[in-house]
N, C-alpha and C positions, 0 to 999 in steps of 0.2 A: 376665409373659409376654403379649404382645399376643394379641387374641381373632382369630378365623379371619376375621370381617368386617373387622376392621382391616387385617390382611394382604392381604386380598383387594383393598380399597380401594387400598391402597398400589399393588399389582401393577397394577391398572388405570389409576391415574393415571401410573404410569411408561410404561406401554404408550402412553397417549394422548400423553404428552411425546415417546417415541420416534418417533410418527408425525410430530411436527413436525419434530425434528432430521434425520430421514431425508429428510423433503422439501426441507428448506433445504440439506442436502448434495448433494442431485441438482441443485439450483438453481444452487449454488455451483460444482459440476462443469460444468455447461452454459456458465456465464458464464466459467470459466477457460477451457475449451477455446476459446470464441469470442475472447476477449480475448488469450489467448496467441498464436492466430494472427495477429490484427492486429498485435500487438507485434512477432513476428519478421519480417512483410513490410514494416513500417514502419522497423524498424531496418535492415533491408538497404537500403531507399531513403535513409536518412539516411547510412548509410556510404558508399553509392555518391556522394552529393552531395557529402560531405566530401572524398572521394578526388578528385573533379573539381577542387574548389576548390584542393586542394593541388597539384594537377599544373598548374593554370592560374597559380597565384601563386607557385609555387617554394617554399611554406613549409609547416610541420606547424601545423595547426589545435589540435592538442592541447598545444603547446609556446609558447603565446603568453605574452609576457613582459607585466609590468604595472609601473606604478611603486609608489611606496608606498600601502598600503592603509590608509585610517582608519575608513570606514563599509562596512557590508556589508549588503545586503538578503539576509535569511535567509528562505528558503521551506520550510518543513517540511510534508511531504504526509501525510495520515492518510485515513482512511476517513470516511464520512459516518454510518455506522451501526456497532453493536458486534457482539457474537457472532463475533467472530474471533480468539479467544485473546488473547495478549499483544502482538496488532499494534499497537494504539494506544497503549497503555501504553508500550512499547518505543520507539517514536518520540517520545514526550513525553518520556522520560528522556533520550535522546540530544540532544535539541533543548536541553533545560536544560542538559546538560553542556556542549554545544557553545557555547552563548551563554557560559556562565562561563569557557570557554577564551579566546573571542575578547575578552571584556572584560577578561582578566588581561593580555592583549596590547595594550590600550590602545584597542581597537576600538569603534566606535559600532556597535549593531546594531538595524536596522530589521527588525520581523518582518511577513510576509505569508501566513500560514497559509492553506493548501489542505485543506479537510475540516473538517466540524463538530468531531469530536472534538477535534483539536489546537487549533483555534480556542477551543474552550470550555475545554479544561485550561490554556492559556495565558492567557486573561483571568482564570480563577479563580487563578493565581498572581501576578496584579497586573501582567502585561506589557501594554504598549499594542501593539496589533495592528491592522493593516490587513484588516479582514475583507471587503473588497470583492470578493475572488475565492475565498471559501472554498467555494462551491458548484461550482468549475469543474470537479472530477471527475465530478461526477453530469451535468454538461452534457456532457462529454465520453462517457461512458458510454450517455446517452440518446441523442445525436445521431450517435456513430460518427465524428466528424470532428473536426478541430484547427481549425475557425473561431474558436472562441473564444479560442485561445491567442494570437494575435497581439497583442490588447488588453493580456495581461499583460506581454509583452515590450516593447510601446510605453509601457507605464507604466514598467517597470523603466529603459529609455533616457531618459525624461524625469526620471526622480529622477537619472540619472547626469549628464545634461546641465545640469540644475540645481545640480550639486555635492553632492547630499544622499546619494549612495552612490558608491563606487569599484568594488565588484564584487557580484555577485549569486550566491547558492550555494543549490542544492537539498539537502535532507535527507530521503530516502525509504528505501523497502524495495526493493532490487534482488531481483528473482526470480532465485534461482539453481537452486533444484530444487523439486519438490512439496512436499518437507519442510524446506527452508531458503530463508528470506528474509533477506538481509543488509543491514543499515542502511548507506546510502552516502550520502557527502558529495560532490557534484559542482558545481563551478563553473561559472558560464556566461560567458563573454567577451562584453561588449556591444560592443566595438570590434573592427573587421575588423582582422587583423593587417596591418603594412605589406608589401603584395607586392614582388616583385622589380622592377625597373625594367622597362618594357614590352618593350624588345628581348629581354632575358634571358627574361622570361617567354614569350616566343613562340618560344623554342627547345625546339619540342615537334611532333610529328607531326600535330598537330591544326591544322586551318584555322579559325579563329574569325571570326564576324562578329555583333556588333561585336568590339572588341578584348578581350584577356584582362581587362584591368583593368575595363573596364564591364561584363562579364560576372561578375566577382568582386563588384562593387558591387550587381549585381541579385541574385546568389545568395546573399550574407551573411544578409540578413534571412530568407530562407527557410530557410538552415540553422539559424539560432538558433529560429525557431519549430519546425522538426523536431526540434532536440535538446530542447527544453523539452517537445515533445508526446510525444517517447519516453519521457522520465523520468515522465511522468505516466501513461503507458500502462503501464510497467514497475511503477509502485507499484500500478495496478488490478490487474494480474496477480498481484501477491504479496498483495493484500488477498483475491482469490477462493480463491488457495490456502490461505491461513492459515484463511480461514472454513471451506473445506470440511475441512481438517484438524480443526478446532475441532470440527465437526458429527461428523465420525467418530469422534473420540475420544469425544465425549458419547454417541454410539450404541453404542459399545463398553462404556463405564461402564455404561449403562442394562442391557445384556445381562447385564453381571456381577452387578449388582444384582437383577435379575429371577432370576437362578439362586439367589442366596441366599434371597430371598423365597419361591421356590417350595419350595425344601428346608425352609425355616422352616414353610411352610404345611403341608407335608406331615406333618413331624414335629408340629405341633399338632393337626393333624387326628387322626394316629395315636394321639396321647396321649389326645385327647377320646374316640376309640373304645374305646381300652384302659380309660380310667375309666368308661365306660358299661357294658362288660362285666364288670368287677370289681363295678358296683354291683348289675347283674343277678344275679350269681352269689352276692354278698352277700346279697341278699333272699331267694333261694333257698335257700341254706343256712340262713337264719334262720327258715324256714317248716318246713324239715325237723326 
């Protein structure tokens, strides 16, 4: 049986660790509240822009058609740090499985990880990755703007124009609720869908200047940037939710462990007192 000193030391150690997990949970909660608000507002902006384009062009941006796809730029999104439960390991498993599925279909996969954890995992697995944008999530969180995102889209468009890729896909955690973050694969279409002829596109109650076609050409790059930024914000919100949940679980486990140790401490202390009383009484009986 452990001594009273050892049990007391373990209790103190767990209490010190619990202070850290509680602080990290509070920080994650504050970041989650901030990021969730940003995400909701920005997704509304993105949806409105998409609706405007669909109305001007007479097409559905979610139903774009493509030719035969032979090469894909796959962008898995993880966090830069740990202590967020299975958040990063799940995205690694999903990425490896998706790569396998794409290769079985005869497609060539180019990898552009965003997040230190997924970049590190893929490199350890022997994959050739472009790590030029691995720190993009941290820049977005630090600056609260999507000024860095257009560089990512421009890079992908350059790859497409040079014939190195036919499509790009994001694989990330979609924030569904506080306790549920769902791994999602979302393609981004780099080519603007062909609008209706200009005369048909102008069959709307809007008067536009310049023409709807010119507006579409100006808005489409903005929509691409907004779609990518929305995905990254979604992943960032999921990360904070996962970390908050992990720290809450650690805090709960610490409380349970403290209860057990305090019970053990009291039992051990009571046993020590009982033994001392027995020794005293035995000694007294011997003197008589």
